[in-house]
DSSP file (Angstrom, degrees, kcal/mol; ACC not computed):
  #  RESIDUE AA STRUCTURE BP1 BP2  ACC     N-H-->O    O-->H-N    N-H-->O    O-->H-N    TCO  KAPPA ALPHA  PHI   PSI    X-CA   Y-CA   Z-CA
    1    1 A M    >         0   0    0      0, 0.0     3,-1.8     0, 0.0    27,-0.1   0.000 360.0 360.0 360.0  45.4   -6.9   82.8   70.2
    2    2 A R  T 3   +     0   0    0      1,-0.3    27,-0.1    28,-0.0    26,-0.1   0.721 360.0  46.1 -65.3 -16.9   -8.3   79.4   69.5
    3    3 A L  T >  S+     0   0    0     25,-2.1     3,-2.0    22,-0.2    -1,-0.3   0.056  76.9 148.3-113.0  24.2  -11.4   80.9   68.0
    4    4 A K  T <  S+     0   0    0     -3,-1.8    26,-0.2     1,-0.3    25,-0.1  -0.401  76.6   5.7 -65.2 134.1   -9.8   83.5   65.7
    5    5 A N  T 3  S+     0   0    0     24,-1.0    -1,-0.3     1,-0.3     2,-0.2   0.465  99.1 129.9  72.7   1.6  -11.9   84.0   62.6
    6    6 A K    <   -     0   0    0     -3,-2.0    25,-3.1    23,-0.2     2,-0.5  -0.650  51.7-142.6 -88.1 144.9  -14.7   81.7   63.9
    7    7 A V  E     -a   31   0A   0     -2,-0.2    72,-2.9    23,-0.2    73,-2.0  -0.949  23.9-179.1-110.7 121.7  -18.3   83.1   63.8
    8    8 A A  E     -ab  32  80A   0     23,-2.8    25,-1.9    -2,-0.5     2,-0.5  -0.927  19.8-154.6-130.2 145.3  -20.4   82.0   66.8
    9    9 A I  E     -ab  33  81A   0     71,-2.9    73,-2.7    -2,-0.4     2,-0.5  -0.976  15.0-171.1-113.5 127.9  -24.0   82.8   67.7
   10   10 A I  E >   -ab  34  82A   0     23,-1.7    25,-3.1    -2,-0.5     3,-0.6  -0.979   8.3-152.7-126.7 117.0  -24.7   82.7   71.5
   11   11 A T  E 3  S+a   35   0A   0     71,-2.3    73,-0.2    -2,-0.5    25,-0.2  -0.590  79.2  22.8 -88.3 154.0  -28.3   82.8   72.7
   12   12 A G  T >  S+     0   0    0     23,-1.2     3,-0.6    -2,-0.2     6,-0.4   0.826  79.6 143.8  57.0  40.3  -29.1   84.2   76.1
   13   13 A S  T <   +     0   0    0     22,-1.6    23,-0.1    -3,-0.6    -1,-0.1   0.144  41.8  83.4 -96.9  16.4  -25.9   86.1   76.1
   14   14 A A  T 3  S+     0   0    0     21,-0.2     2,-0.3     1,-0.1    -1,-0.2   0.691 104.0   4.3 -90.0 -23.6  -27.0   89.4   77.9
   15   15 A S  S X> S+     0   0    0     -3,-0.6     4,-1.2    30,-0.0     3,-0.6  -0.930 105.6   9.3-153.4 171.8  -26.5   87.8   81.3
   16   16 A G  H 3> S-     0   0    0     -2,-0.3     4,-1.8     1,-0.2     3,-0.2  -0.135 119.9  -7.9  60.7-145.3  -25.4   84.8   83.3
   17   17 A F  H 3> S+     0   0    0      1,-0.2     4,-2.7     2,-0.2     5,-0.3   0.899 133.4  60.2 -56.3 -44.8  -23.6   81.9   81.7
   18   18 A G  H <> S+     0   0    0     -3,-0.6     4,-2.5    -6,-0.4    -5,-0.2   0.921 106.9  45.2 -54.3 -47.3  -24.3   83.4   78.2
   19   19 A R  H  X S+     0   0    0     -4,-1.2     4,-2.3    -7,-0.3    -1,-0.2   0.902 112.2  51.5 -57.1 -43.2  -22.3   86.6   79.1
   20   20 A G  H  X S+     0   0    0     -4,-1.8     4,-1.9     2,-0.2    -2,-0.2   0.861 112.4  45.7 -67.0 -37.9  -19.6   84.5   80.6
   21   21 A I  H  X S+     0   0    0     -4,-2.7     4,-3.5     2,-0.2     5,-0.3   0.898 111.2  52.8 -69.9 -41.2  -19.3   82.4   77.4
   22   22 A A  H  X S+     0   0    0     -4,-2.5     4,-2.7    -5,-0.3    -2,-0.2   0.910 109.4  50.4 -60.6 -41.4  -19.5   85.5   75.2
   23   23 A K  H  X S+     0   0    0     -4,-2.3     4,-2.6     2,-0.2    -2,-0.2   0.924 112.8  44.8 -58.3 -51.3  -16.6   86.9   77.3
   24   24 A K  H  X S+     0   0    0     -4,-1.9     4,-2.1     2,-0.2    -2,-0.2   0.956 112.7  50.6 -62.0 -51.2  -14.5   83.8   76.9
   25   25 A F  H  <>S+     0   0    0     -4,-3.5     5,-2.1     1,-0.2     4,-0.2   0.911 110.5  50.6 -55.5 -42.7  -15.2   83.5   73.2
   26   26 A T  H ><5S+     0   0    0     -4,-2.7     3,-1.9    -5,-0.3    -1,-0.2   0.944 108.9  51.0 -58.7 -46.7  -14.2   87.1   72.7
   27   27 A D  H 3<5S+     0   0    0     -4,-2.6    -1,-0.2     1,-0.3    -2,-0.2   0.826 108.3  53.7 -59.7 -27.4  -10.9   86.6   74.5
   28   28 A E  T 3<5S-     0   0    0     -4,-2.1   -25,-2.1    -5,-0.2    -1,-0.3   0.467 124.4-103.4 -88.5   2.8  -10.3   83.6   72.3
   29   29 A G  T < 5 +     0   0    0     -3,-1.9   -24,-1.0    -4,-0.2    -3,-0.2   0.556  66.2 150.7  99.7   5.4  -10.8   85.7   69.2
   30   30 A A      < -     0   0    0     -5,-2.1     2,-0.6   -26,-0.2    -1,-0.2  -0.254  46.8-128.3 -68.8 154.9  -14.3   84.8   68.0
   31   31 A N  E     -a    7   0A   0    -25,-3.1   -23,-2.8   -28,-0.2     2,-0.3  -0.955  39.0-158.7 -97.9 120.8  -16.7   87.0   66.0
   32   32 A L  E     -a    8   0A   0     -2,-0.6    20,-1.2   -25,-0.2     2,-0.4  -0.690  30.0-164.1-110.0 154.5  -20.0   86.9   68.0
   33   33 A I  E     -ac   9  52A   0    -25,-1.9   -23,-1.7    -2,-0.3     2,-0.4  -0.938  25.6-155.2-124.6 106.3  -23.5   87.5   67.3
   34   34 A M  E     -ac  10  53A   0     18,-2.5    20,-2.9    -2,-0.4     2,-0.4  -0.662   9.1-162.4 -88.7 135.9  -25.0   87.8   70.8
   35   35 A V  E     +ac  11  54A   0    -25,-3.1   -22,-1.6    -2,-0.4   -23,-1.2  -0.958  23.9 134.8-122.5 131.9  -28.7   87.0   70.9
   36   36 A D  E     - c   0  55A   0     18,-1.1    20,-1.7    -2,-0.4    18,-0.0  -0.974  52.7-127.5-165.6 165.6  -31.1   87.9   73.7
   37   37 A L  S    S+     0   0    0     -2,-0.3     2,-1.3    18,-0.2     3,-0.1   0.762  91.9  83.5 -88.0 -35.0  -34.6   89.3   74.4
   38   38 A N     >  -     0   0    0      1,-0.2     4,-3.0    18,-0.1     5,-0.2  -0.587  59.3-179.0 -77.9  91.2  -33.3   92.0   76.8
   39   39 A S  H  > S+     0   0    0     -2,-1.3     4,-2.8     1,-0.2     5,-0.3   0.922  75.4  52.9 -67.0 -44.3  -32.3   94.7   74.3
   40   40 A K  H  > S+     0   0    0      1,-0.2     4,-1.8     2,-0.2    -1,-0.2   0.934 117.0  36.3 -62.8 -50.0  -31.0   97.2   76.9
   41   41 A L  H  > S+     0   0    0      1,-0.2     4,-2.7     2,-0.2     5,-0.2   0.925 116.6  55.7 -67.5 -36.6  -28.6   94.7   78.7
   42   42 A L  H  X S+     0   0    0     -4,-3.0     4,-2.8     1,-0.2     5,-0.3   0.920 108.2  46.7 -64.9 -41.6  -27.8   93.0   75.4
   43   43 A K  H  X S+     0   0    0     -4,-2.8     4,-1.8     2,-0.2    -1,-0.2   0.895 114.3  48.9 -61.5 -40.6  -26.6   96.4   73.8
   44   44 A K  H  X S+     0   0    0     -4,-1.8     4,-2.0    -5,-0.3    -2,-0.2   0.939 114.9  42.8 -62.4 -49.8  -24.6   97.2   76.9
   45   45 A V  H  X S+     0   0    0     -4,-2.7     4,-1.6     1,-0.2    -2,-0.2   0.893 113.9  50.2 -66.0 -44.1  -22.9   93.8   77.1
   46   46 A S  H  <>S+     0   0    0     -4,-2.8     5,-2.7    -5,-0.2     4,-0.5   0.866 110.7  51.7 -67.7 -34.2  -22.2   93.6   73.4
   47   47 A K  H ><5S+     0   0    0     -4,-1.8     3,-0.9    -5,-0.3    -2,-0.2   0.917 107.9  51.6 -61.7 -47.0  -20.7   97.2   73.5
   48   48 A N  H 3<5S+     0   0    0     -4,-2.0    -1,-0.2     1,-0.3    -2,-0.2   0.845 116.5  39.4 -62.3 -31.9  -18.4   96.2   76.3
   49   49 A L  T 3<5S-     0   0    0     -4,-1.6    -1,-0.3    -5,-0.1    -2,-0.2   0.444 107.2-124.6 -97.2  -0.7  -17.1   93.2   74.4
   50   50 A S  T < 5 +     0   0    0     -3,-0.9     2,-0.3    -4,-0.5    -3,-0.2   0.909  66.7 133.8  59.0  43.6  -17.0   95.0   71.0
   51   51 A Q      < -     0   0    0     -5,-2.7    -1,-0.2    -6,-0.1   -18,-0.1  -0.775  58.1-104.1-123.6 163.2  -19.2   92.3   69.6
   52   52 A D  E     -c   33   0A   0    -20,-1.2   -18,-2.5    -2,-0.3     2,-0.3  -0.361  35.2-163.6 -79.4 162.6  -22.3   92.3   67.4
   53   53 A Y  E     -c   34   0A   0    -20,-0.2     2,-0.3    -2,-0.1   -18,-0.2  -0.971  15.5-160.1-145.1 167.7  -25.8   91.5   68.7
   54   54 A F  E     -c   35   0A   0    -20,-2.9   -18,-1.1    -2,-0.3     2,-0.5  -0.931  18.5-138.2-147.3 122.0  -29.3   90.6   67.5
   55   55 A I  E     +c   36   0A   0     -2,-0.3     2,-0.3   -20,-0.2   -18,-0.2  -0.693  44.3 141.2 -87.2 120.0  -32.5   91.1   69.6
   56   56 A A        -     0   0    0    -20,-1.7     2,-0.9    -2,-0.5   -18,-0.1  -0.987  57.1-125.1-160.9 146.7  -34.8   88.1   69.3
   57   57 A D    >   -     0   0    0     -2,-0.3     3,-2.1     1,-0.1     6,-0.3  -0.830  28.5-163.1 -89.3 102.8  -37.2   85.8   71.2
   58   58 A V  T 3  S+     0   0    0     -2,-0.9    57,-0.2     1,-0.3    56,-0.2   0.500  79.5  74.5 -76.0  -3.0  -35.4   82.5   70.4
   59   59 A S  T 3  S+     0   0    0      1,-0.1     2,-0.6    55,-0.1    -1,-0.3   0.602  85.8  74.6 -82.4  -8.5  -38.6   80.5   71.5
   60   60 A K  S X  S-     0   0    0     -3,-2.1     3,-2.0     1,-0.1     4,-0.3  -0.911  70.5-154.0-112.5 118.7  -40.2   81.6   68.2
   61   61 A A  T >> S+     0   0    0     -2,-0.6     3,-1.5     1,-0.3     4,-0.6   0.750  89.3  71.8 -59.2 -26.0  -39.0   79.8   65.0
   62   62 A S  H 3> S+     0   0    0      1,-0.3     4,-0.5     2,-0.2    -1,-0.3   0.667  88.8  62.0 -67.5 -19.2  -40.0   82.8   62.9
   63   63 A N  H <> S+     0   0    0     -3,-2.0     4,-1.2    -6,-0.3    -1,-0.3   0.662  88.4  70.6 -78.7 -14.2  -37.1   84.9   64.3
   64   64 A F  H <> S+     0   0    0     -3,-1.5     4,-3.1    -4,-0.3     5,-0.3   0.845  87.6  60.9 -75.0 -34.2  -34.4   82.6   62.9
   65   65 A K  H  X S+     0   0    0     -4,-0.6     4,-2.1     1,-0.2    -1,-0.2   0.953 109.9  41.9 -57.3 -51.3  -34.7   83.4   59.2
   66   66 A S  H  X S+     0   0    0     -4,-0.5     4,-1.8     2,-0.2    -1,-0.2   0.824 114.6  53.4 -67.5 -33.6  -33.9   87.1   59.8
   67   67 A L  H  X S+     0   0    0     -4,-1.2     4,-2.2     2,-0.2    -2,-0.2   0.957 113.3  41.7 -64.1 -51.4  -31.1   86.1   62.3
   68   68 A F  H  X S+     0   0    0     -4,-3.1     4,-2.5     1,-0.2    -2,-0.2   0.812 112.0  54.6 -71.0 -28.2  -29.4   83.8   59.9
   69   69 A N  H  X S+     0   0    0     -4,-2.1     4,-2.3    -5,-0.3    -1,-0.2   0.904 110.2  48.3 -58.7 -44.9  -29.9   86.3   57.0
   70   70 A Y  H  X S+     0   0    0     -4,-1.8     4,-1.9     2,-0.2    -2,-0.2   0.904 112.3  48.0 -65.2 -41.3  -28.2   88.9   59.1
   71   71 A V  H  X>S+     0   0    0     -4,-2.2     4,-3.7     2,-0.2     5,-0.7   0.944 113.2  46.3 -63.9 -45.7  -25.2   86.6   60.0
   72   72 A Y  H  X5S+     0   0    0     -4,-2.5     4,-0.8     1,-0.2    -1,-0.2   0.870 110.1  54.0 -73.6 -31.9  -24.6   85.4   56.4
   73   73 A K  H  <5S+     0   0    0     -4,-2.3    -1,-0.2    -5,-0.2    -2,-0.2   0.921 119.3  34.3 -57.6 -42.7  -24.8   88.9   55.0
   74   74 A K  H  <5S+     0   0    0     -4,-1.9    -2,-0.2    -5,-0.1    -1,-0.2   0.886 139.8  10.2 -77.6 -44.9  -22.2   90.1   57.5
   75   75 A Y  H  <5S-     0   0    0     -4,-3.7    -3,-0.2    -5,-0.2    -2,-0.1   0.623  78.7-139.7-116.6 -19.2  -19.9   87.0   57.8
   76   76 A N  S  <<S+     0   0    0     -4,-0.8     2,-0.3    -5,-0.7    -4,-0.2   0.596  77.2  51.3  67.4  11.9  -20.9   84.5   55.1
   77   77 A K        -     0   0    0     -6,-0.4     2,-0.3   -71,-0.0    -2,-0.1  -0.985  64.2-143.5-162.8 167.6  -20.5   81.5   57.4
   78   78 A I        +     0   0    0     -2,-0.3   -70,-0.1     1,-0.1     3,-0.1  -0.963  19.4 167.6-140.8 125.4  -21.4   80.1   60.9
   79   79 A D        +     0   0    0    -72,-2.9    51,-2.3    -2,-0.3     2,-0.4   0.793  64.2  25.5-103.5 -35.5  -19.0   78.0   63.0
   80   80 A I  E     -bd   8 130A   0    -73,-2.0   -71,-2.9    49,-0.2     2,-0.5  -0.997  52.4-169.3-141.3 131.0  -20.4   77.7   66.4
   81   81 A I  E     -bd   9 131A   0     49,-2.4    51,-3.0    -2,-0.4     2,-0.6  -0.980   6.1-166.2-114.9 132.3  -23.9   77.9   67.9
   82   82 A V  E     -bd  10 132A   0    -73,-2.7   -71,-2.3    -2,-0.5     2,-1.2  -0.961   5.5-161.2-114.6 108.3  -24.4   78.0   71.7
   83   83 A N  E     + d   0 133A   0     49,-3.5    51,-2.6    -2,-0.6    29,-0.1  -0.771  41.1 135.4 -91.6  98.0  -27.9   77.3   72.7
   84   84 A N        +     0   0    0     -2,-1.2    -1,-0.2   -73,-0.2   -66,-0.2   0.544  18.8 126.8-125.0 -11.5  -27.8   78.8   76.1
   85   85 A A        +     0   0    0     -3,-0.2     2,-0.3    22,-0.1    27,-0.1  -0.192  35.6 153.0 -51.8 131.5  -31.1   80.9   76.3
   86   86 A G        -     0   0    0     25,-0.0     2,-0.3   -74,-0.0    18,-0.1  -0.957  24.7-173.5-167.4 148.6  -33.0   79.8   79.5
   87   87 A V        -     0   0    0     -2,-0.3     2,-0.4    17,-0.2    21,-0.1  -0.863  12.5-144.7-133.4 167.8  -35.6   80.9   82.1
   88   88 A T        +     0   0    0     -2,-0.3     2,-0.1     2,-0.1    58,-0.1  -0.996  15.7 176.5-136.1 145.7  -37.0   79.7   85.3
   89   89 A K        -     0   0    0     -2,-0.4    59,-0.2    56,-0.1    15,-0.1  -0.574  29.0-164.0-142.9  69.1  -40.6   80.1   86.7
   90   90 A D        +     0   0    0     56,-0.1     2,-0.3    -2,-0.1    56,-0.2  -0.275  25.8 128.8 -72.8 144.0  -40.3   78.1   89.8
   91   91 A N        -     0   0    0     54,-2.5    56,-0.5     5,-0.1    57,-0.2  -0.883  62.6 -83.4-178.7 153.9  -43.3   76.8   91.8
   92   92 A L    >>  -     0   0    0     -2,-0.3     3,-1.3     1,-0.1     4,-1.1  -0.369  47.2-115.8 -59.0 147.2  -44.7   73.7   93.2
   93   93 A L  G >4 S+     0   0    0      1,-0.3     3,-0.6     2,-0.2    -1,-0.1   0.877 115.2  60.0 -63.4 -36.4  -46.7   71.8   90.5
   94   94 A M  G 34 S+     0   0    0      1,-0.2    -1,-0.3     3,-0.0    -2,-0.0   0.730 115.5  35.0 -63.8 -20.3  -50.0   72.3   92.4
   95   95 A R  G <4 S+     0   0    0     -3,-1.3     2,-0.4     2,-0.1    -1,-0.2   0.469  94.0 109.2-105.5 -11.8  -49.5   76.0   92.2
   96   96 A M    <<  -     0   0    0     -4,-1.1     2,-0.2    -3,-0.6    -5,-0.1  -0.507  59.8-143.6 -75.5 125.1  -47.9   76.1   88.8
   97   97 A G     >  -     0   0    0     -2,-0.4     4,-1.9     1,-0.1     3,-0.3  -0.584  20.7-117.3 -88.4 156.9  -50.0   77.6   86.1
   98   98 A E  H  > S+     0   0    0      1,-0.2     4,-3.0    -2,-0.2     5,-0.2   0.821 113.3  57.8 -59.3 -36.7  -49.9   76.3   82.5
   99   99 A D  H  > S+     0   0    0      1,-0.2     4,-2.3     2,-0.2    -1,-0.2   0.905 107.8  46.5 -60.1 -44.5  -48.6   79.6   81.1
  100  100 A D  H  > S+     0   0    0     -3,-0.3     4,-1.7     2,-0.2    -2,-0.2   0.883 113.4  49.1 -70.8 -36.3  -45.6   79.4   83.4
  101  101 A F  H  X S+     0   0    0     -4,-1.9     4,-2.1     1,-0.2     3,-0.3   0.988 115.6  44.2 -61.8 -57.3  -45.0   75.7   82.4
  102  102 A N  H  X S+     0   0    0     -4,-3.0     4,-3.3     1,-0.2     5,-0.3   0.850 107.2  58.0 -56.3 -39.8  -45.2   76.5   78.8
  103  103 A H  H  X S+     0   0    0     -4,-2.3     4,-2.1    -5,-0.2    -1,-0.2   0.916 109.4  45.2 -55.1 -49.2  -43.1   79.7   79.0
  104  104 A V  H  X>S+     0   0    0     -4,-1.7     4,-2.8    -3,-0.3     5,-0.5   0.915 114.0  48.9 -65.3 -46.0  -40.1   77.7   80.4
  105  105 A I  I  X>S+     0   0    0     -4,-2.1     4,-2.5     1,-0.2     5,-1.8   0.962 112.9  46.7 -60.6 -49.8  -40.5   74.9   77.9
  106  106 A K  I  <>S+     0   0    0     -4,-3.3     5,-0.7     3,-0.2    -1,-0.2   0.897 118.1  42.1 -61.2 -39.6  -40.7   77.2   74.9
  107  107 A T  I  <5S+     0   0    0     -4,-2.1    -2,-0.2    -5,-0.3     4,-0.2   0.944 125.8  31.6 -67.1 -55.0  -37.7   79.3   76.1
  108  108 A N  I  <5S+     0   0    0     -4,-2.8     4,-0.4    -5,-0.2    -3,-0.2   0.914 134.1  18.7 -79.2 -47.5  -35.5   76.5   77.2
  109  109 A L  I >X<S+     0   0    0     -4,-2.5     4,-2.1    -5,-0.5     3,-1.6   0.929 121.2  51.3 -97.9 -58.1  -36.3   73.6   74.9
  110  110 A N  I 3><S+     0   0    0     -5,-1.8     4,-3.3     1,-0.3    -3,-0.2   0.816 106.7  58.3 -53.9 -31.7  -38.1   75.0   71.8
  111  111 A S  H 3><S+     0   0    0     -5,-0.7     4,-2.3    -6,-0.4    -1,-0.3   0.841 105.7  47.9 -65.2 -33.9  -35.3   77.4   71.4
  112  112 A V  H <> S+     0   0    0     -3,-1.6     4,-2.6    -4,-0.4     5,-0.3   0.908 113.7  47.7 -71.0 -45.3  -32.8   74.6   71.1
  113  113 A F  H  X S+     0   0    0     -4,-2.1     4,-2.6     2,-0.2     5,-0.3   0.972 115.2  46.5 -56.7 -54.3  -35.0   72.8   68.6
  114  114 A N  H  X S+     0   0    0     -4,-3.3     4,-2.3     2,-0.2    -2,-0.2   0.938 115.2  43.7 -54.9 -58.1  -35.5   76.0   66.6
  115  115 A M  H  X S+     0   0    0     -4,-2.3     4,-2.0   -57,-0.2     5,-0.2   0.905 116.5  46.5 -46.1 -55.0  -31.9   77.1   66.5
  116  116 A T  H  X S+     0   0    0     -4,-2.6     4,-1.7     1,-0.2    -1,-0.2   0.880 113.6  47.7 -64.7 -39.2  -30.6   73.6   65.7
  117  117 A K  H  X S+     0   0    0     -4,-2.6     4,-0.5    -5,-0.3    -1,-0.2   0.895 111.3  52.4 -70.3 -38.2  -33.1   73.0   63.0
  118  118 A A  H  < S+     0   0    0     -4,-2.3     4,-0.3    -5,-0.3    -2,-0.2   0.873 118.7  33.7 -65.1 -37.3  -32.4   76.4   61.5
  119  119 A V  H  X S+     0   0    0     -4,-2.0     4,-2.5    -5,-0.2     3,-0.4   0.665  92.8  92.2 -92.1 -18.4  -28.6   75.9   61.2
  120  120 A Q  H  X S+     0   0    0     -4,-1.7     4,-2.2     1,-0.3     5,-0.2   0.870  86.7  46.9 -51.3 -47.6  -28.4   72.1   60.5
  121  121 A R  H  X S+     0   0    0     -4,-0.5     4,-2.3     1,-0.2    -1,-0.3   0.886 111.7  51.6 -62.3 -39.3  -28.4   72.3   56.7
  122  122 A T  H  > S+     0   0    0     -3,-0.4     4,-2.5    -4,-0.3    -1,-0.2   0.958 110.1  46.3 -66.4 -44.8  -25.8   74.9   56.7
  123  123 A L  H  X>S+     0   0    0     -4,-2.5     4,-1.4     1,-0.2     5,-1.3   0.886 113.7  50.4 -64.3 -34.9  -23.4   73.1   59.0
  124  124 A L  H  <5S+     0   0    0     -4,-2.2    -1,-0.2    -5,-0.3    -2,-0.2   0.853 112.0  47.0 -65.5 -35.8  -23.8   69.9   57.0
  125  125 A K  H  <5S+     0   0    0     -4,-2.3    -2,-0.2    -5,-0.2    -1,-0.2   0.856 114.0  47.1 -69.2 -36.9  -23.2   71.8   53.7
  126  126 A Q  H  <5S-     0   0    0     -4,-2.5    -2,-0.2     2,-0.2    -1,-0.2   0.739 102.2-138.5 -77.6 -20.4  -20.1   73.5   55.2
  127  127 A R  T  <5S+     0   0    0     -4,-1.4     2,-0.3    -5,-0.2    -3,-0.2   0.762  74.9  67.6  65.7  25.6  -19.0   70.1   56.6
  128  128 A S      < +     0   0    0     -5,-1.3    -2,-0.2    -6,-0.2    -1,-0.2  -0.970  52.2  96.1-162.3 160.8  -18.0   71.8   59.7
  129  129 A G        -     0   0    0     -2,-0.3     2,-0.4    -3,-0.1   -49,-0.2  -0.513  48.0-115.6 135.5 162.7  -19.3   73.6   62.8
  130  130 A S  E     -d   80   0A   0    -51,-2.3   -49,-2.4    -2,-0.2     2,-0.5  -0.975  10.6-157.0-130.3 143.7  -20.2   72.9   66.3
  131  131 A I  E     -d   81   0A   0     -2,-0.4     2,-0.5   -51,-0.2   -49,-0.2  -0.982  11.2-168.7-119.9 118.0  -23.5   73.0   68.2
  132  132 A I  E     -d   82   0A   0    -51,-3.0   -49,-3.5    -2,-0.5     2,-0.5  -0.897   2.0-165.5-107.1 122.7  -23.4   73.5   72.0
  133  133 A H  E     -d   83   0A   0     -2,-0.5     2,-0.6   -51,-0.2   -49,-0.2  -0.971  12.7-143.5-113.6 128.9  -26.6   72.9   74.1
  134  134 A M        +     0   0    0    -51,-2.6     2,-0.1    -2,-0.5    22,-0.1  -0.769  32.6 156.1 -83.3 116.8  -26.6   74.1   77.6
  135  135 A S        -     0   0    0     -2,-0.6     2,-0.3    21,-0.1    19,-0.1  -0.189  28.6-122.2-120.2-142.9  -28.6   71.9   80.0
  136  136 A S    >   -     0   0    0     17,-0.3     3,-2.3    -2,-0.1     4,-0.3  -0.973  23.9-112.8-167.2 146.3  -28.4   71.3   83.8
  137  137 A V  T >> S+     0   0    0     -2,-0.3     4,-2.9     1,-0.3     3,-1.7   0.783 113.7  70.7 -51.9 -27.3  -27.9   68.6   86.4
  138  138 A V  H 3> S+     0   0    0      1,-0.3     4,-1.2     2,-0.2    -1,-0.3   0.641  85.6  63.5 -69.9 -16.4  -31.5   69.3   87.2
  139  139 A G  H <4 S+     0   0    0     -3,-2.3    -1,-0.3    14,-0.2    -2,-0.2   0.517 112.7  37.0 -81.5  -9.0  -32.6   67.6   83.9
  140  140 A V  H <4 S+     0   0    0     -3,-1.7    -2,-0.2    -4,-0.3    -3,-0.1   0.759 132.9  22.6 -99.8 -55.1  -31.1   64.4   85.3
  141  141 A K  H  < S-     0   0    0     -4,-2.9    -3,-0.2     1,-0.1    -2,-0.1   0.702  94.3-140.4 -88.6 -22.3  -32.0   64.6   89.0
  142  142 A G     <  -     0   0    0     -4,-1.2     2,-0.3    -5,-0.3    -1,-0.1   0.002  10.4-128.1  74.8 174.0  -35.0   67.0   89.1
  143  143 A N    >   -     0   0    0      3,-0.1     3,-2.2    -5,-0.1     7,-0.2  -0.951  24.0 -97.5-161.9 134.7  -35.6   69.6   91.8
  144  144 A A  T 3  S+     0   0    0     -2,-0.3   -52,-0.1     1,-0.3    -2,-0.0  -0.287 111.4  12.7 -51.3 130.2  -38.5   70.5   94.1
  145  145 A G  T 3  S+     0   0    0    -55,-0.1   -54,-2.5     1,-0.1    -1,-0.3   0.533 109.5  88.1  80.9   2.3  -40.5   73.4   92.6
  146  146 A Q    <>  +     0   0    0     -3,-2.2     4,-3.1   -56,-0.2     5,-0.3  -0.248  36.8 132.6-130.7  43.8  -38.8   73.1   89.1
  147  147 A S  H  > S+     0   0    0    -56,-0.5     4,-1.7     1,-0.2     5,-0.1   0.895  82.0  45.5 -61.7 -37.7  -41.0   70.5   87.2
  148  148 A N  H  > S+     0   0    0    -57,-0.2     4,-2.2     2,-0.2    -1,-0.2   0.927 115.7  43.4 -67.9 -44.7  -41.0   72.8   84.3
  149  149 A Y  H  > S+     0   0    0      2,-0.2     4,-2.8     1,-0.2     5,-0.2   0.891 114.7  51.4 -69.3 -42.1  -37.3   73.7   84.3
  150  150 A S  H  X S+     0   0    0     -4,-3.1     4,-1.9     1,-0.2    -1,-0.2   0.906 109.9  49.7 -64.9 -37.5  -36.4   70.0   84.9
  151  151 A A  H  X S+     0   0    0     -4,-1.7     4,-2.2    -5,-0.3    -2,-0.2   0.931 111.1  48.7 -66.4 -42.9  -38.5   68.8   82.0
  152  152 A S  H  X S+     0   0    0     -4,-2.2     4,-2.0     1,-0.2    -2,-0.2   0.951 113.9  44.7 -70.2 -42.9  -37.0   71.4   79.6
  153  153 A K  H  X S+     0   0    0     -4,-2.8     4,-1.3     1,-0.2   -17,-0.3   0.804 113.2  51.7 -77.5 -19.4  -33.4   70.5   80.5
  154  154 A A  H  X S+     0   0    0     -4,-1.9     4,-2.4    -5,-0.2    -1,-0.2   0.835 108.6  51.7 -58.9 -41.4  -34.2   66.8   80.4
  155  155 A G  H  X S+     0   0    0     -4,-2.2     4,-2.6     1,-0.2    -2,-0.2   0.868 106.4  52.9 -67.8 -38.6  -35.6   67.4   77.0
  156  156 A I  H  X S+     0   0    0     -4,-2.0     4,-2.5     2,-0.2    -1,-0.2   0.888 110.5  49.9 -67.5 -38.1  -32.4   69.2   75.9
  157  157 A I  H  X S+     0   0    0     -4,-1.3     4,-2.3     2,-0.2    -2,-0.2   0.940 113.8  43.6 -60.6 -52.9  -30.4   66.1   77.0
  158  158 A G  H  X S+     0   0    0     -4,-2.4     4,-2.3     2,-0.2    -2,-0.2   0.895 114.1  49.6 -59.2 -42.3  -32.6   63.7   75.1
  159  159 A F  H  X S+     0   0    0     -4,-2.6     4,-2.7     2,-0.2     5,-0.3   0.952 109.9  52.3 -62.0 -48.9  -32.6   65.9   72.0
  160  160 A S  H  X S+     0   0    0     -4,-2.5     4,-1.8     1,-0.2    -2,-0.2   0.903 110.0  48.3 -57.6 -43.3  -28.8   66.3   72.1
  161  161 A K  H  X S+     0   0    0     -4,-2.3     4,-1.2     1,-0.2    -1,-0.2   0.933 111.5  50.9 -63.5 -44.1  -28.3   62.5   72.3
  162  162 A S  H ><>S+     0   0    0     -4,-2.3     5,-0.8     1,-0.2     3,-0.7   0.940 112.8  41.9 -62.5 -48.2  -30.7   61.9   69.5
  163  163 A I  H ><5S+     0   0    0     -4,-2.7     3,-1.3     1,-0.2    -1,-0.2   0.778 108.0  61.7 -73.8 -21.0  -29.2   64.4   67.0
  164  164 A A  H 3<5S+     0   0    0     -4,-1.8    -1,-0.2    -5,-0.3    -2,-0.2   0.809 100.5  57.3 -67.8 -26.2  -25.7   63.2   68.0
  165  165 A E  T <<5S-     0   0    0     -4,-1.2    -1,-0.3    -3,-0.7    -2,-0.2   0.355 139.1 -80.6 -80.4   0.0  -26.8   59.8   66.7
  166  166 A G  T < 5       0   0    0     -3,-1.3    -3,-0.2     1,-0.1    -2,-0.2   0.721 360.0 360.0 108.1  23.6  -27.6   61.2   63.3
  167  167 A N      <       0   0    0     -5,-0.8    -4,-0.2    -8,-0.1    -5,-0.1   0.393 360.0 360.0  83.0 360.0  -31.0   62.8   63.8
């Protein structure tokens, strides 16, 4: 129960790594706000874990004010943020459309910026809290057919290093 009485927000928590993280955090006693765009799956997973949920497109900064208002109204604090939301739209660069490139960047990278920026003042004021950014080895090595995904994950790595140095 290492996370007992901790309040955590996990983006992309309806499936994959996010669902696994949510399960582990639940097992460790955390109070979760699971965030995802897939409302049907999110409701099912949050019900199975007996945790709270919030349906949102994390690539849009406008969604964060209502998310944080909701969390503060219910818990009055935030202890942990897990920026996990991510998508792929794989294709060779010569076949990749600008919309597919931008969709991956907005979901994978902009969401990390939006969430971190939205919670930064709160965590500094609290003088406590953790922000966890999920990236990928593809952000370091690259991968054929994943220029958009690789760019987004490399961006997360650079962003994380920069804010760790004090913004």
